[in-house]
N, C-alpha and C positions, 0 to 999 in steps of 0.2 A: 822115368830115372833120373832127372833131376832133382827129385824130392829127396833122393837119397845122396846124392852126389856131393861129396866135400873136397872141394877144389883144392884146398891146402895138402890132400893126399896126392895130388899129382905135381910135377915138376916141368911137364912139357904139355903147351898148348898149340894145337895147329889147328890153324883157319882156311877153311875152304870160301873162297871170295874175300878175303883179306882186304882187299882196296877199296871195297864197301866204306861208306862214311861211318857208320855204326859199325861196323866189323873192326876197322881200322883203330876206334877210339878203345875198343876192349883189347886190341893188339897193343897198343901203347903202354894201356893200364897194366897188363900182365908183365910186359917187359920192364917196366917201372917198379913192380915190386919184385922182381928177380927171377921170373918163371923163362924158361926156354919157350923162344915164341919162333913160328916159321909160318909158311902158308902159301896158298895157290890163289893166282888169279887169272881172269883170262886175258887181260892187255895190262901192259905198263900204264902206269898215270903219276900224275904229281904225287900222289899221296902214297904208292907202292913206293916212288923215288925215295919219299920222306922216311917210310917205314926202313927201307934198306941201309939209310943214313943211321938208322938208330940199331945198326947189326941185326935186323930180322931178316934172314932168308926168306925170299920169295921165288919161285917160280911161275912159269906162264904156260905149261903145256902139260893137260889132264893125262899124268902117267903114274901109276905107283912108285916106278923106278925114280922117279925125281924127288920123292920123299924121304929125307934125311934118314938114317939108319935108328937114331934114338927115339924118333916121333913112330915107329913101327913097335914100341915096345908098350902094348896095350895096359900094362900095371901102371904106368908113370904117364901115359898120354892121355889128354880130354881133347875130341875132337869138335870144333865150333864151326857149325855151317849155317847160311844165309838162306832164307826160303827163295831169293832169287836164283839159287844152284837148282838144276834140274836133277831129281832122283835119279836119272841115268847117268850122272856123272860118275866114272870111272872110281874115283879116288874115293869117294863118297860110299859107292858101293862095297869097294873093298873094308872101309872101316866097318859098314853097317854088318858086312858077313863075318868078320873076324872078331868079333866081341868086344870093339872099343867101346869105352864112352863118348856116345856120340850125341853133343846137345845142340839145339837151334839156338839163334843169337839170344833170342826173349830168354830161354831158359837158363843161360848163363848168367844175363843181366838179373833176371830174377832170383837166382843164388847171391847176388853181390847185394841186392837193395834188402834181402831177408836177413842181412846181417849188420844194416847200416839204418840208420834214421833215413828213411828215404821220402825226397821231394819228387813227385812225378807229374809232369807235364803231358797233359793229353789234348787231344783236338785233330779236325782233321786239316785244319791251318794254325801256323803259328807256335807250332813245338818247339822248333829249333830257335827262333829268335827269343821266345820265352825263357826257355831252360838255359839259353848263353847269357841273357841278361842276370838272371837268379843267380847262376853259377859267379857269375862275377861280381854282384852285388855281396853275396855270401863271403867269397874269397876276400873281396876288398874290404871287407868290416871283420874279417879275423875269423871268420867261422870255419873251421879246417876240413871243408867239403871238397869231395871230387865228383866231378861233372862229366857226365858221358853225353857228347854232343853229336848232332846231326849235321855240324856245320862247323867252319874253321872260325874260330873267334880270333878277330883279329888282335885284340889284346896279348894272346897267348899264341899266336900262330898255329894253332893246333884246334883239335876236336876233342881234347881231354884237358881239363882243367884239374891238375893233380892237387890232392890235398891229403886228408887222413883216411883212415878207415871206419869212421864211426857216421859221418854224414854223406848221404848219395844224393845227385842230382840227376834224373833220368827222363828220356824221351817216351811217354808211355805211347808205343804204336798201336794204330788201331788195325792195322794190316794183319789179316790171318788171327784175328782176336790177341796178339803177342802181349798187348798189354795186361792181360787175365795172367799172366806168369810172374808178376810184379807184386813185390810186398809194400806197398806205398802208406807212409805216414799222414804226408800232408799231399794234396794233388788240387792240381785245376785243371778244368777243360773249355778251351779256348772257343771250339766249335764244333758242330757235327753236321755240317754240310755231307750230303750225299756224296759217297767217293769209294772205292774198293768194291763197286757193285759186282765184279766177278767172284767175289768172295761172299758177300752178303746176301745179292741177290737184289733185295729191297732196302729203300732208304731207312724204311721202319725199323729193318733188323738191326743196321748200323747205329740207329738210335738208342736201340735195345742192349746193343753192346757196351756204349758209353755208361747207360745204367747199371750194367753188370761192373762195370770197371768201378763206377761210384762208389758201389756196394761192399769192394773189398778195400778200400781206404780205413784206416784203423780210425784217423782221428778228423780232420776236418776237408771237404773239398770244397775248392774255391770255382764257380761258375760263371760264364760272360751273362750278363744281364739279358733277360728275355730267352734265355734256353727252358726247354722243357725239362730240367732237372733240380733237384732240389740241393742246395748248398748255399754258401755266403756268396753274394755277388758282386761283381765287379762290372764297370761301366762307364758310360756317361750320363746315363739316366740319374736323374735327383733320388728314385728311389735306390740307387745300387747302395749296398752296404759301403763299398770303396768306390768312391764317385771322382771322374778326373772331369775338370772343368777350367775355362778360360784358355783353351788350347791356341796357341800362335808361335809363328817362326820368327825369331831372333837370331840373326848374324848365322843364318842355315842351320839351326838346332831347333827341335818342337820344346817348348815351353809350355809347362801348365800346372795347375794347381790339383791337389789331390784333398779330398775329406774320406777318413776313416770312420770306422765306427764309433772311437773316442777320440779323434784327434783330425789336426789337419796340416797342411804344410803348404807354402805358394813357392813360385817359380821355379819348380822341379825343371830341369833341365836336361834333355839327352839327344844324340847325335844321330836320331834316326827321324826319318819324315813319315808322315801319312798316320791317319787316325787308328788304321789296324796296329800298327805299331806300338802306338799309345796304349792302346788295349793290352796288347803282350807284356807292355812294361807296367801296366796297373796290376796283371795278373802275378807279375813277379813281386813287384812291392807289396803286394796283400800277403804273399805266401813270406815271404821275408820278416814282414812287421809281424805276422800273427806268430812266427818263431821267437822272436823277440829282438830282432835288428831295429834297431831306432830309426825314425824317419829321417832324419839328419845322415844317418850313416848311409841310408838308401840313396839318398839325394846326393850325397859325394858319390858313390858307386856309380849312379846313372852320368854323372858329370864325366867320368874318366872313361865310359863305356865307348869303343871306337867301333862297335859293328861287329857284323858277320858277313865273311865271304859268300855273293854271290846271293844277298838278301838286300835287296835295292842298294847294289853298290853304284855310287856315281863315279865313273872310272875317268870321264871328260867331261869339263864343265867349264865351256867359253862361251863367249857373247854369239859366237859363230854355230858352234856344234858343240852338242853333249852325247855322253854314250851312257848308258844305265844297263847293269849285269843283276838279272834276278832269277831267282830258282823256281818264280810261280809255273805252274804245270796243271793248274785248276780254274774252271771259269772265273770264281769267287777271288782267286789269287790274281788273277790276269787285271778283273775291274779294280782290284785294290791298287795296283801297279798304276794302271789308267789314272785314276783318281788321283794319286800322287802326282802324278807329273803332269796332268793338267792343271793342279794348284801351284806347283812350282814354276811350270812353264806355261803361262795360259796362252800368250799368243805366239806360240811357236807350233812348227809343222811337225807331225808325231809319227814315226816309223816304227813297228814292231817287227821284229825276227823272232818267230816260233818256232820251236821243235817240240810237237807232240808227244806224251810220255806213254806208251801202253797202247795197243790197239783196245783195249776194252774199254779203256777211260776215254778214247776218243768217239768210241761208239756211242757208248751210254749218255755223253754230255755232247752231243754233237752240235746241237742246237743254242746250247748254253756258250761254248767254245767260240761258235760264230759270231754271236751277239756281243761278246765281250771284247773280242780281238777286231770287230766292225768298227768299235768306237774310234780306233784308230786312224790318221790318214792314209795310210799303206800297211801292208801286210805282206810280210814276207815268208813264208811257209818253208821249212825242211822237212824231211821224210820224217816219219813216226819212230821214235826211238823204242826197240821191242825192249828193251831191259828182259824181264823172263820170261817174256811172251812170243808164242809163234803167231804168224800173220793170221789175219781173219778177213775172208774173202769181203773185197769191197769197201774195205775200211781202210783209206789212204787220207793223206795230206790233198790228193787232187778233190776228193770228196768233199773235205772241210773248205777248200778253196770255191768250191761252188756254192757251196751254203753261204760264205761270206761275201761273195760276189754279187748273191741274189739282195743282199742287203746294200747295195750301190758304195761298196767301198774297194779301193783299186788292191788287188791281190794276186800273187804270182808263187809259184812252187819252184824253189830253186835247190842246188846244191849247196853244201858248205864252202866250197871254194868259190861259188859265185857271188856270197856276200858282199864283198867288197864292189864288185861291179855292179850291183843292183842298187846300191845306195847313192843317190846324186846327191852330192855335198852342196844342197842349197843351203841359201843363210836361213838361220833360225831353225834348224833342224835337231831333232831330239830323237835318237834310237834307242828302244830299249832291246836287250837281247833276253829272252826267255826259254824256260824252260828246264827240265830236271833230268835230262839225259846227259850227254857229250858234247852239247854245244858251249858250255861256261869253258871247256878249253880251247875254245876259239877266242875268246873275250880278251887275253892279253895280247895276242896277234894284232887283234882289232885295234886295240889300244893303242898298241907301237907305231901301227900303220897310219892311223889318223894323226897322231902326235908330230911323228917325223915326216910324213909326205904331205900332208895338209897345211897343219897349223903350226907355227912357231911358237906361240905364246900361250899352248895350254896348260892349264892348273891339272893337275891330276890328284885323284885319291890317293892319300898316304898308303902305302901297303903295308 
């Protein structure tokens, strides 16, 4: 149905799962271009509050009676849903059974990309950081692009950078092979680590899907050096087509040099720590530069980039105590966080609060999760965040805790309300709060608590 749907023919867009980070970006976009927008979500959240402030009506009880009458006109309404919503959702069932145009999020994003010059960012890690940096570079350089982001860009206080209708930046999501619905002109692939094995079964199938994605890119594909994919390469290796080198930390910022196939630029500075983030920045640089943005303009864009919520946000940074918030929910991402914390705070104790995301992911990577978390001095585990899944017998945080304990690391399974009581405020402590579930909603509360109750002169990262 998505292949023939012309969104301009519809005035009403109704979202099922409107509070999701990808869904809400689309909701903002359609509201911005003058469509009527409404939706359902399971729970109220800061994102749904922001959407309601934009005069978008949202309800939180699954009942077709809660849907405004004008959205029940199938000739004027498109229904957009997220894969996180179960097929048994009564509103979704109603729309499917009554002749409405019903599209997955990826399908409607695909329709948008079909009519634009599309930059697509793929990879099991780094999509949000790379696409947000790229969107900011383009916008800051005068390229009138609209960017649909999987996180809240600090510069814009939004997951949508609204520009024109000629150029788009999107995250190419490998889950459910959604990225094959897109029409990318330029694309990058940041990583192909095994994930979503509930969909793919084997890591080889996931890798094959990235090749399928590369095959639909019309112009050029940029790939991280070392991946078994053909394309223009970026990385730290001297043989990479786009090479970052001489990485160092100056005044809390990452500074590095870049060599392109035809040029070079020195002392590029960005407010993001960690080698993995420099790889993300390098991918964004390569795509923007190939499109025609000068290295000097890109350097200027990097310098004004303020980061993304829940992507290594240092919420508290003092000599006594530091608090870091990150979305990491895969062993590779946890390793990246640990390596960055170790480099920034080499002589301090390191505690991690981790909320596992999905029963299937926890099961499939249990040994890798244990190994990555056991690098910290202390691990506090929350219950598994189910998202779209039902429980799997035997797959629990207690099981993960046993694996961590076997690696001789202190570990405890706690509830969210017990976090504060289980963090002993020892001198030189660094606490990292990680996970893709709802643990991020607690970080502001933790920040305020430690600032007001414990330390009087703590520096907070600007919100």
